[in-house]
C-alpha positions, -999 to +999 in steps of 0.1 A: +117-771-578+091-744-584+100-714-604+079-683-603+064-666-633+067-632-618+084-612-588+068-604-555+061-571-567+040-585-600+068-581-625+065-607-651+093-628-660+080-636-696+095-616-727+130-605-738+161-597-718+146-567-701+122-586-681+141-623-679+152-628-643+189-631-634+193-666-622+219-677-596+229-709-577+235-710-539+250-747-534+245-761-500+249-798-484+212-805-493+216-796-529+213-762-536+193-730-543+181-714-570+182-674-569+161-655-590+166-618-593+139-595-609+153-571-633+128-544-630+130-540-589+151-555-560+131-584-556+150-617-549+133-653-544+152-682-533+139-716-542+136-738-519+138-715-491+170-713-471+166-734-438+182-726-405+204-756-408+213-748-443+248-742-451+241-719-482+249-687-462+287-696-462+285-695-500+267-662-503+291-646-479+319-659-502+332-683-475+330-714-497 
């Protein structure tokens, strides 16, 4: 699973706690998705991307 070094807006993820991204996990029947949230802007990256047949949306909405 690829983990980016910066957000889509170019904020780097290296350094101290002010720049280290927040990480979350969305479980799904195919294994799950790493969710990376930038601390400097509202950018969110999901690896691997959520597909149409994925049930991760149930967990994101609190339904699972």
